[in-house]
N, C-alpha and C positions, 0 to 999 in steps of 0.2 A: 380820373381827371374830368372835371365837370366842364361842359360846354356852356358858353354864355347864352343867356336867354334874350332873344330879340323880340320886341313887342311890335305889333303892327300899328299903323296910324290910328286905327279904330280902338286901340287899347286891348284888343283880344289877343290871346296867345295863339300863334299859328299852330296848326297840326304838325307834328314832327315829320311826317312823311311828305307833307305838301312841298317842302323846300327841295327834297330830293327828286320828286317827280316833276318838278317844274310846273306846278299847278295843273296837273293832269295831262299835260302835253308831253309826248315822248319826243326826244330829240334823236334824230338819226344822222349819222355821219354821211355826208354827201360822197358820191363816188370819187370825185376829184380829190377830196381830202384823204381818202383811203389810198388812192394811187400815189399821192404825194408822200404819205407816211411810209408806204412800202418801198418806194424808190429811194427815199432817204435812208432807210434801214439797210438797203443793199449797197448804196453808194458810199456811205461812210466807211465801212470796213475796207472796201476797195481802195479808197483814197489813203487810208492809213497804211495799207500794204504798199501802195505805190510810193508813198513818202519814205517808208522804211527802205525800200529798194534803191531809191535815189540816194539816200544818205549812205547806204552800204557801198554803192558804186563810187561815190565821192571819196570815201575813206580808203577804198582799195587803190584808187588813182593816186591819192596822196602818199600812201605807203610805197607804191611802186616808184613814184618820183623820188621819194626820199632814199630808197635803196639805190636808184641810179645815181643820185648825187653822191652817196657814200662811195660807190665804185669809182666814180670820176675823181673824187678827192683822193682815194687811195692810189689811183694811177698817177695823178699829178704829184702826190707826195713821193712815190717811188721814183718818178722821173727826176724830181728835184734832188733826191738823195743820190741817185746815180750821177747826176751832173756834178754834184758836190764832190763825190768820190773820184770822178775822173779828173776834176780840176785840181785835186789835191796833189802835192808833190811827194807825199809819203807813199812808197811803193806798196806797203802792206795794205793801205786803204784802197788800192786799185783792184784788190781781189774781189770778185763777185761771188756771192753765196750761191750754192747749188742746193736746191731742195729736192730730195729724192722721195717720190711718193710711193712707188711700187718696187723700186730697186733697193734691195736690202744688202748692205755690205756685211759679209759674213767673215769673221776672223775668230781664231781660237786663242787659247791661253798662250800657246807657243809664239804665235804672231805678236801678241801684246807684250810678251816678255822680251822679244827681240827688237821691239820698236824703241826708237829714241824718244825719251819723255822729258817733259818740262812741267814743273809745278805751277799750276794756275792759281790755286788758292787752297786754304784750309778753313773748314767750318765745323759746326757742331756735329754734323753727320760723318765727316771724313774729309779726305783730301781729293782735289780734282786735278787731273793731269791732262796735258795736251800730248798726245802720242802720234808720232808719224810712223805709219806702218811701212814695211819694205816695199810695198807696191806704190807708195807715194800718197796714200790716203791719210788725211788728218782726222783724228777722232778725239773726243773728250772722254776720259775715263774717270769714274768716281770710285774711289776705294773707301769703303765704309770703315769706321773706327773699330768695329769689332773684329775686322780682319787685319788690322795694322799691328 
């Protein structure tokens, strides 16, 4: 790539090194400009990191607020459902569900055979029965088609 040739006012071609040397004068950076460049080089990464941390904190706050709103909505929804169930005149709708986390109801084949059953539905995989055990517990039993 060729550089354009600039002619001086006198019509003579300038020496190629004369332009880079500034006509024989050396330019030195002043101390204040070196300090300014060094401080800017140190300050810019610090500001970028600070900006990133502020953004990260803001996103965490939004996610936390969103999670709290979801919990509040689920509590409100469950309270509305319970109010609806209590106001209903159907006695079967008055039953509250119990979720057992660590308590496991153990029963064997004899208990399930002695239980009174009611067919809830039939599907592709088999039939589902509602069984009331002798102890009064109600369980759902799935009987697969290959055992029918």
